[in-house]
C-alpha positions in Angstrom: 51.5 9.6 -178.8 52.4 6.8 -176.4 49.0 7.0 -174.6 47.3 6.9 -178.0 49.2 3.7 -178.9 48.5 2.1 -175.6 44.7 2.8 -176.1 45.0 1.2 -179.5 46.2 -2.0 -178.0 43.7 -2.0 -175.1 40.6 -1.4 -177.4 41.8 -3.4 -180.3 38.9 -5.8 -180.1 36.1 -3.2 -179.7 33.3 -3.6 -182.1 30.7 -0.9 -182.9 27.0 -2.0 -182.4 24.8 -2.7 -185.3 23.0 0.1 -187.3 19.5 -0.3 -185.7 16.9 1.7 -184.0 14.8 3.6 -186.5 11.7 4.0 -184.2 11.6 5.3 -180.6 12.1 2.8 -178.0 8.7 4.0 -176.4 6.9 3.7 -179.7 4.0 1.3 -180.4 6.1 -0.6 -183.1 9.0 -1.0 -180.6 6.6 -2.4 -177.9 5.2 -4.9 -180.4 8.8 -5.9 -181.3 9.5 -6.5 -177.7 6.3 -8.6 -177.1 7.1 -10.8 -180.0 10.1 -12.1 -178.0 7.6 -13.8 -175.8 6.5 -16.1 -178.7 8.0 -19.6 -179.3 9.3 -18.5 -182.7 10.8 -15.4 -181.5 14.2 -16.2 -183.1 12.6 -16.9 -186.4 11.2 -14.5 -189.1 9.8 -15.3 -192.5 11.4 -14.2 -195.7 9.5 -14.2 -199.0 10.7 -16.1 -202.1 9.3 -14.7 -205.4 9.4 -17.2 -208.4 8.9 -16.1 -212.0 9.9 -17.5 -215.3 13.0 -16.0 -217.0 11.1 -15.5 -220.2 8.1 -13.8 -218.4 5.6 -16.5 -219.4 3.1 -18.2 -217.1 4.1 -20.8 -214.6 3.5 -24.5 -215.5 2.2 -27.3 -213.4 5.8 -28.7 -213.3 7.1 -25.4 -212.1 4.6 -25.2 -209.3 5.4 -28.8 -208.1 9.1 -28.1 -208.1 8.6 -25.0 -206.1 6.5 -26.9 -203.6 9.4 -29.4 -203.2 12.0 -26.7 -202.4 13.8 -27.2 -199.1 16.6 -24.5 -198.9 19.2 -25.4 -196.2 19.2 -22.1 -194.2 15.4 -22.4 -193.7 14.3 -23.6 -190.2 11.2 -25.3 -191.7 9.5 -26.1 -194.9 8.2 -23.2 -197.0 4.5 -22.6 -197.2 2.8 -23.9 -200.2 3.3 -21.7 -203.1 0.7 -18.9 -203.7 0.1 -18.3 -207.4 -0.7 -14.8 -208.6 -4.0 -14.1 -210.4 -2.0 -13.6 -213.6 -0.4 -17.0 -213.1 3.0 -15.5 -213.9 4.5 -15.6 -210.4 4.5 -17.7 -207.2 5.1 -16.5 -203.6 6.6 -18.7 -200.9 7.1 -17.8 -197.3 9.9 -19.6 -195.4 11.0 -19.2 -191.9 14.7 -18.5 -191.1 16.7 -18.2 -187.8 17.7 -14.6 -187.7 21.1 -13.6 -186.3 21.8 -11.5 -183.2 22.2 -8.4 -185.5 21.8 -7.5 -189.1 25.2 -8.6 -190.1 24.6 -12.1 -188.8 21.2 -12.1 -190.5 22.9 -11.0 -193.7 25.0 -14.1 -193.7 21.9 -16.3 -193.3 20.2 -14.4 -196.2 23.3 -14.8 -198.4 23.4 -18.6 -197.7 19.7 -18.8 -198.5 20.1 -17.0 -201.8 23.1 -19.2 -202.7 21.1 -22.3 -202.0 18.1 -21.1 -204.0 20.5 -20.1 -207.0 21.8 -23.8 -206.9 18.5 -25.4 -206.5 16.3 -23.2 -208.8 14.2 -25.3 -211.2 15.2 -24.8 -214.9 13.9 -21.5 -216.3 12.8 -20.1 -213.1 14.1 -17.0 -211.3 13.9 -17.0 -207.5 14.3 -13.7 -205.6 14.4 -13.3 -201.8 12.8 -10.2 -200.3 10.8 -9.2 -197.1 11.7 -7.5 -193.9 14.7 -9.6 -192.8 16.0 -9.5 -196.4 16.0 -5.7 -196.5 17.8 -5.4 -193.2 20.3 -7.9 -194.3 20.9 -6.1 -197.7 21.5 -2.8 -195.7 24.1 -4.6 -193.6 25.7 -6.4 -196.6 25.9 -3.1 -198.4 28.4 -1.8 -195.9 30.8 -4.8 -196.3 34.0 -3.0 -197.1 32.3 0.4 -197.5 33.7 1.9 -194.3 37.2 1.0 -195.5 36.4 2.7 -198.9 35.1 5.7 -197.1 38.3 5.9 -195.0 40.6 5.6 -198.1 38.6 8.2 -200.1 38.8 10.5 -197.1 42.5 10.1 -196.7 43.0 10.7 -200.5 40.8 13.8 -200.4 42.5 15.3 -197.3 46.0 14.5 -198.8 45.4 16.2 -202.1 43.9 19.2 -200.5 46.7 19.6 -198.0 49.2 19.3 -200.8 47.4 22.1 -202.7 47.1 24.2 -199.6 50.7 23.9 -198.2 52.4 23.6 -201.8 54.9 21.2 -200.1 55.6 17.7 -200.8 56.5 17.0 -197.1 54.3 19.1 -194.8 51.0 17.4 -195.6 52.3 14.1 -194.2 52.6 15.5 -190.7 49.0 16.6 -190.0 47.6 13.7 -192.1 49.5 11.1 -190.1 48.4 12.6 -186.8 44.7 12.8 -187.8 44.8 9.4 -189.3 46.0 7.9 -186.0 43.4 9.9 -184.1 40.7 8.5 -186.4 41.9 5.0 -185.7 41.8 5.6 -182.0 38.4 7.4 -182.2 37.0 4.4 -184.1 37.9 2.0 -181.3 37.0 4.3 -178.4 33.6 5.1 -179.9 33.0 1.4 -180.6 33.8 0.5 -177.0 31.5 3.4 -175.8 28.7 2.1 -178.1 29.1 -1.4 -176.6 29.1 -0.2 -173.1 26.2 2.1 -173.4 24.3 0.2 -176.1 24.4 3.1 -178.5 23.4 2.7 -182.2 25.4 5.0 -184.5 27.0 5.2 -187.9 30.8 4.9 -187.6 31.3 6.5 -191.0 29.9 9.8 -189.8 32.3 9.8 -186.8 35.3 9.1 -189.1 34.2 12.0 -191.4 33.9 14.3 -188.4 37.4 13.4 -187.0 39.1 13.9 -190.4 37.1 17.1 -191.2 37.5 18.8 -187.9 40.9 17.5 -187.2 42.2 18.8 -190.5 40.6 22.2 -189.8 42.3 22.4 -186.3 45.7 21.5 -187.9 45.3 24.1 -190.7 44.6 26.8 -188.2 47.5 25.9 -186.0 50.0 25.5 -188.9 48.8 28.7 -190.6 49.5 30.6 -187.3 52.8 28.9 -187.1 53.8 29.8 -190.6 52.8 33.5 -189.8 55.1 33.5 -186.7 58.0 32.0 -188.6 58.0 35.3 -190.7 58.7 37.1 -187.3 61.4 35.2 -185.6 64.4 33.0 -186.3 63.6 30.6 -183.5 61.1 28.1 -184.9 60.3 26.7 -181.4 59.3 30.1 -180.1 57.3 30.6 -183.3 55.5 27.3 -182.6 54.9 28.2 -179.0 53.4 31.6 -180.0 51.2 30.0 -182.6 49.9 27.4 -180.1 49.1 30.0 -177.6 47.4 32.2 -180.1 45.3 29.4 -181.9 44.6 27.1 -179.0 41.8 29.2 -177.6 40.0 29.4 -180.9 40.5 25.6 -181.6 39.3 24.8 -178.2 36.2 27.0 -178.4 35.2 25.6 -181.8 35.7 22.0 -180.5 33.7 22.7 -177.4 30.9 24.1 -179.5 30.6 21.0 -181.7 30.9 18.7 -178.8 28.2 20.4 -176.8 26.0 20.5 -179.8 26.5 16.8 -180.3 25.6 16.2 -176.6 22.2 17.7 -177.3 21.5 14.5 -179.4 21.1 12.8 -176.0 17.6 14.4 -175.9 16.6 12.9 -179.2 14.0 10.1 -179.2 15.3 8.2 -182.3 18.0 5.6 -181.3 20.2 6.1 -184.3 20.1 9.9 -183.8 20.6 9.8 -180.0 23.4 7.1 -180.3 25.5 9.3 -182.5 26.1 12.1 -179.8 28.5 10.5 -177.5 30.7 8.6 -180.0 31.0 11.6 -182.3 31.9 13.8 -179.3 34.5 11.3 -178.3 35.9 11.4 -181.7 36.2 15.1 -181.8 37.8 15.3 -178.4 40.4 12.8 -179.5 41.0 14.9 -182.7 41.5 18.0 -180.5 44.0 16.2 -178.2 45.9 14.9 -181.3 46.2 18.4 -182.9 47.1 20.3 -179.7 49.4 17.8 -178.0 50.8 15.4 -180.7 51.1 17.6 -183.8 53.2 20.4 -182.3 56.0 18.1 -181.0 56.3 16.6 -184.5 56.4 20.1 -186.0 59.0 21.1 -183.5 61.2 18.2 -184.5 60.8 19.0 -188.2 61.5 22.7 -187.8 60.8 25.3 -190.5 62.3 23.0 -193.2 59.1 21.0 -193.2 57.6 23.9 -195.3 60.0 23.2 -198.2 60.3 24.5 -200.8 58.4 27.7 -199.7 60.1 28.0 -196.3 59.0 31.1 -194.3 61.8 33.5 -193.4 61.9 36.4 -190.9 61.4 39.8 -192.5 59.7 38.4 -195.6 56.0 39.4 -195.6 53.7 36.6 -196.9 51.7 37.6 -200.0 48.8 35.3 -199.5 46.8 37.7 -197.5 46.7 40.5 -200.1 43.8 39.3 -202.0 41.7 38.6 -198.9 42.6 42.1 -197.6 41.4 43.6 -200.8 38.2 41.6 -200.8 37.5 42.6 -197.1 38.3 46.3 -197.9 35.9 46.3 -200.8 33.1 44.6 -198.7 33.7 47.1 -195.9 33.5 50.0 -198.4 30.1 48.9 -199.7 28.6 46.9 -196.8 25.0 47.4 -197.6 25.4 46.2 -201.2 27.6 43.2 -200.1 25.1 42.2 -197.3 22.1 42.3 -199.7 23.9 40.3 -202.3 24.9 37.6 -199.9 21.5 37.3 -198.3 20.0 37.2 -201.9 22.0 34.2 -202.6 20.9 32.5 -199.3 17.2 33.3 -200.1 17.5 31.7 -203.5 18.9 28.6 -201.9 16.1 28.5 -199.3 13.5 28.4 -202.0 14.2 24.7 -202.3 12.9 24.0 -198.9 9.1 24.3 -199.3 9.1 21.6 -202.0 11.1 19.2 -199.8 9.3 16.1 -198.5 10.6 13.7 -195.9 10.8 9.9 -195.8 12.2 7.2 -198.1 10.6 3.8 -198.7 12.7 0.7 -198.6 13.6 0.8 -202.4 14.7 4.4 -202.2 17.1 3.9 -199.4 19.7 2.2 -201.6 21.8 4.2 -204.1 21.9 1.1 -206.4 19.5 -1.8 -206.9 19.5 -4.3 -204.0 18.3 -7.9 -204.3 15.5 -7.3 -201.8 14.4 -4.2 -203.7 14.3 -6.0 -207.0 12.3 -8.8 -205.4 9.8 -6.3 -204.0 9.4 -4.8 -207.4 8.7 -8.3 -208.9 6.3 -9.1 -206.1 4.5 -5.8 -206.5 3.9 -6.4 -210.2 2.0 -9.7 -209.4 0.8 -9.6 -205.8 -0.4 -7.0 -203.3 2.9 -5.2 -202.5 2.2 -5.1 -198.8 2.8 -8.8 -198.7 6.6 -8.1 -198.6 6.3 -6.4 -195.2 3.2 -7.7 -193.4 1.7 -5.6 -190.4 1.8 -7.4 -187.1 -0.8 -7.0 -184.4 -0.3 -8.3 -180.9 -3.5 -8.6 -178.8 -4.9 -10.5 -175.8 -5.9 -14.0 -177.0 -9.6 -13.6 -175.8 -10.0 -10.6 -178.0 -8.2 -12.0 -181.1 -11.4 -12.8 -183.1 -12.7 -9.2 -182.5 -9.3 -7.8 -183.5 -9.3 -9.8 -186.8 -12.7 -8.6 -187.6 -11.9 -5.0 -186.9 -8.6 -5.1 -188.8 -10.2 -6.7 -191.8 -12.6 -3.8 -192.1 -9.8 -1.3 -192.6 -9.6 0.1 -196.0 -6.7 -1.5 -198.1 -6.4 -4.6 -195.9 -6.5 -7.6 -198.2 -6.0 -10.4 -195.6 -6.0 -10.9 -191.8 -5.3 -14.1 -189.9 -4.0 -15.1 -186.5 -0.6 -16.7 -186.6 0.3 -17.9 -183.2 0.1 -17.6 -179.4 2.7 -16.6 -176.8 4.4 -19.3 -174.6 1.8 -18.7 -171.9 -1.1 -18.4 -174.3 -2.0 -14.9 -173.0 -1.2 -13.2 -176.4 -1.9 -13.8 -180.0 -0.2 -12.4 -183.1 -2.4 -11.4 -186.0 -0.9 -10.8 -189.5 -2.5 -8.2 -191.8 -1.5 -7.8 -195.5 -1.8 -4.5 -197.2 -2.7 -3.7 -200.7 -0.3 -0.7 -200.7 3.4 -0.7 -201.3 5.4 -0.2 -198.0 6.4 3.3 -197.2 4.0 5.0 -199.6 1.5 7.6 -198.3 -1.5 5.2 -198.3 0.4 2.5 -196.4 1.5 4.9 -193.8 -2.0 6.4 -193.4 -3.3 2.8 -193.1 -1.3 2.2 -190.0 -3.3 5.0 -188.3 -6.6 3.4 -189.4 -5.6 0.1 -188.0 -4.5 1.4 -184.8 -7.7 3.4 -184.4 -9.8 0.3 -185.1 -8.0 -2.2 -182.8 -7.4 0.3 -180.0 -11.2 0.7 -179.9 -11.8 -2.9 -178.9 -12.3 -3.0 -175.1 -10.0 -5.4 -173.2 -7.9 -6.3 -176.3 -4.8 -4.2 -175.5 -4.0 -4.5 -179.1 -0.9 -2.9 -180.7 0.1 -2.6 -184.3 3.7 -3.0 -185.3 5.9 -4.3 -188.1 8.2 -2.5 -190.5 5.6 -0.1 -191.9 4.4 0.8 -188.4 8.0 1.4 -187.4 8.3 3.8 -190.3 5.3 5.7 -189.0 6.7 5.9 -185.5 10.1 6.9 -186.8 8.6 9.8 -188.7 6.7 11.0 -185.5 9.9 10.7 -183.6 11.9 12.7 -186.1 9.4 15.3 -186.0 9.6 15.5 -182.3 13.4 15.6 -182.5 13.3 18.5 -185.0 11.4 20.6 -182.5 13.6 19.6 -179.6 17.2 19.4 -180.8 17.8 22.5 -183.0 16.8 25.0 -180.2 19.3 23.3 -177.9 21.9 23.5 -180.6 21.4 27.2 -181.0 21.4 27.7 -177.2 24.7 26.0 -176.8 26.3 27.9 -179.8 25.0 31.2 -178.3 26.6 30.5 -175.0 30.0 29.5 -176.5 30.0 32.7 -178.6 29.1 34.8 -175.5 32.1 33.5 -173.6 34.5 33.8 -176.5 33.5 37.3 -177.6 32.4 38.8 -174.2 29.5 40.6 -176.0 25.8 40.2 -176.6 25.2 41.8 -179.9 27.8 40.0 -181.9 26.8 36.4 -180.7 23.1 37.2 -181.5 23.8 38.5 -184.9 26.3 35.8 -185.8 24.0 33.0 -184.6 21.1 34.4 -186.6 23.4 34.5 -189.7 24.4 30.9 -189.1 20.7 29.8 -188.8 19.8 31.4 -192.0 22.8 29.9 -193.7 22.0 26.4 -192.4 18.3 26.7 -193.5 19.5 27.9 -196.9 21.9 25.0 -197.2 19.2 22.4 -196.5 17.0 24.0 -199.1 19.7 24.2 -201.6 20.9 20.6 -200.9 17.4 19.2 -201.1 16.9 20.9 -204.5 20.1 19.4 -205.8 19.1 16.1 -204.5 15.8 16.3 -206.5 17.1 17.8 -209.6 20.5 16.2 -210.1 20.2 12.8 -208.2 16.4 12.3 -208.8 15.8 11.7 -205.1 12.4 13.1 -204.5 12.5 13.1 -200.7 15.1 13.5 -197.9 15.6 10.6 -195.4 14.0 11.3 -192.0 17.3 11.9 -190.2 18.9 14.1 -192.8 17.4 17.5 -191.8 18.2 17.3 -188.0 21.8 16.0 -188.5 22.4 18.5 -191.3 21.2 21.3 -189.2 23.4 20.3 -186.2 26.5 20.0 -188.3 25.9 23.1 -190.3 25.2 25.3 -187.3 28.0 23.8 -185.0 30.6 23.7 -187.8 29.6 27.1 -189.0 30.3 28.4 -185.5 33.8 27.0 -185.9 34.6 29.4 -188.7 32.8 32.2 -186.9 35.1 31.7 -184.0 38.3 31.4 -186.1 37.3 34.7 -187.8 35.7 36.8 -185.0 38.1 35.7 -182.4 40.9 37.3 -184.4 38.8 40.3 -185.3 38.0 40.9 -181.6 41.6 41.3 -180.8 42.6 43.3 -183.9 39.7 45.7 -183.2 41.5 46.7 -179.9 44.2 48.2 -182.1 42.5 49.3 -185.3 38.8 49.6 -184.5 36.1 47.2 -185.6 35.9 47.9 -189.3 39.7 47.8 -189.9 40.1 45.0 -187.3 37.7 42.9 -189.4 39.7 43.6 -192.6 42.9 42.6 -190.8 41.2 39.4 -189.5 40.0 38.4 -193.0 43.4 39.1 -194.4 45.1 36.7 -191.9 42.4 34.0 -191.7 40.7 34.2 -195.2 43.2 31.6 -196.6 42.9 29.1 -193.8 39.2 29.3 -193.4 38.7 28.8 -197.1 41.1 25.9 -197.1 39.4 24.4 -194.0 36.0 24.8 -195.6 36.9 23.1 -198.8 38.5 20.3 -196.9 35.4 19.8 -194.6 33.0 20.0 -197.6 35.1 17.5 -199.6 35.4 15.1 -196.6 31.5 15.2 -196.1 31.0 14.7 -199.8 33.0 11.5 -199.5 29.9 10.0 -197.6 28.5 9.7 -201.2 30.7 6.5 -201.7 28.6 4.7 -199.1 25.6 2.7 -200.4 22.8 4.4 -198.5 21.1 7.4 -199.8 20.7 8.9 -196.3 24.5 9.4 -196.0 24.8 10.7 -199.5 22.2 13.3 -198.9 23.8 14.3 -195.6 27.1 14.7 -197.2 25.7 16.7 -200.1 23.8 19.2 -197.8 26.6 19.7 -195.3 29.2 19.9 -198.2 27.2 22.7 -199.9 26.5 24.5 -196.8 30.0 24.5 -195.6 31.2 25.9 -199.0 28.6 28.6 -198.9 29.4 29.4 -195.3 33.1 29.6 -196.0 33.0 31.5 -199.4 30.0 33.8 -198.8 29.1 34.0 -195.1 32.5 34.5 -193.6 33.9 36.6 -196.5 31.0 38.8 -197.4 28.0 38.7 -195.0 29.9 38.8 -191.6 32.4 41.6 -192.6 29.5 43.6 -194.0 27.6 43.3 -190.8 30.5 44.4 -188.7 31.2 47.2 -191.0 27.6 48.5 -190.6 27.3 47.9 -186.8 30.8 49.1 -186.0 31.7 49.3 -182.3 28.1 48.4 -181.3 28.8 44.8 -182.2 30.9 44.5 -178.9 28.1 45.9 -176.7 28.0 45.8 -173.7 31.8 45.3 -173.8 34.2 47.9 -175.0 37.4 47.9 -177.1 40.7 48.3 -175.4 42.7 50.9 -177.2 46.3 49.7 -177.8 49.2 50.8 -180.0 51.8 49.0 -182.0 51.4 45.3 -182.3 47.8 44.0 -181.8 46.7 42.7 -178.5 46.3 39.3 -180.0 50.0 39.3 -180.9 51.2 41.1 -177.7 49.5 38.6 -175.4 51.0 35.6 -177.2 54.5 37.1 -177.4 54.3 38.1 -173.7 53.4 34.6 -172.7 56.4 33.1 -174.6 58.7 35.7 -173.0 57.5 34.7 -169.6 
């Protein structure tokens, strides 16, 4: 605890980097963004001001003259002359602003600009700010206070569920305090790591992982502690036995998720790759807090911390009877139970074929944002592509040919050179699309533009901008989907091999986890479409959901099968699994409900991406806990019997289980 408090002080000023990095660093859009730094106005970007009358009527000559005279203070230059729409009901002004060092700083500039325009708006006119910088600023502004809201909601959820689990007005405070301190420290350490290694990541996901996994570890340890208190008067000996018995499973489950997170280092999308190390750091801190800070606090409190349901020696707990009855029924009818569980997963998976990927700028927000509203107004009167122009960087000598080639691409309404680099070697060309940014025609148009300008010999032309970055991000996410999931499965398989010392059981359990994860993504995508009317998943959701579902699903597999492996030495595989379910069913279910609820808390954040991730992982964890661990896995073990442990063999013992014998012997020593 002292070391944690010292780390708090040392890292108190650490700041997490901004949420950036949608396209791979090596992509064409990223290269264009880097080349634009060589231009004199590199620190400036243009935002669009859309002007309409509040009553929807046509603009008057006086309105247009007043718009031309606008000089908002945050702008670094005078706006271009107003461009009037064909219907005469809207005007479009482009004004340069000095962007900040990150999206948060730019958000402040955009907020000042909107305040100035609101105060200076001519009578009867509505002025809306939109465009690329405005969208980025709105995303950053949407998170003002959102992380604190997420933290408070998460703490409330964990507190309520711990109270319901322990049925004690006191006990829940101990693990919640430890995990909250661990989360605070994890936030500072991960922010420092992000700054040191220039990692872009979402701090909210790290916080959810720390609370979810930390609570699961605490539930497993305290559940085992309560079980041992029914066997001995010495609460410290009971705690020591519980620690030794549960630490291997907790450590194995933590290592699984941490190693799975490290596979994100092979991702190409910066926001995906950047999450791996900070999230792994957070989970390691949660592990250390539960294994080394929580036990001393429990030892000080003693068995009275369970008041009013204080466990006493010789009193058999009744909470395992229902789970024992369920496991016995599943084992008595394994084929029927297995087919029923797989049928549910198959139904959930039917939501996957109709799932599409990719959200446009408007769809990324849960509620209406000022820039999205401005885009809708702009699209009603102008070519919608004007909100996010396409930027082409080319050698200056080839600029006329590039302009001609780009102008011949279908859907391009305007092309013009806009400036030269400081050395005059490069020229920027701005193309305006007739298509709304992020739609299928606009994405396909980027490919057409690249084909056209790449064919110009000696031009070295490249196409960038927000829409081009979206195209490159989609390609990068597809590449990550082919690369990362196999690595996650390989890591999980290796951990199961070490924990179970067998080949058949790890292969079967990993296959079940894979099927469960796919079914959860399909079911979550269906709910997203039908309940929340979100017709597509964000690009990063499938890969992150898969990682969390598989890695966290392995957690519960380890909690259950680690116990079953030792009980099988005494009772045989079928009876050993029944015994394992009886002892772990309650804690695994409680842990699963806590984890699902914590991930669901991501829905309080303003971005659809995080809400979709929370929904899919939450649904998946519940199905994994209530169906896979309680029905499918016991049915498979009942069908396979001792063959599950091949090529290993069970070690016949009598009396207490090997699991208990080893723990008690260790305490005696």
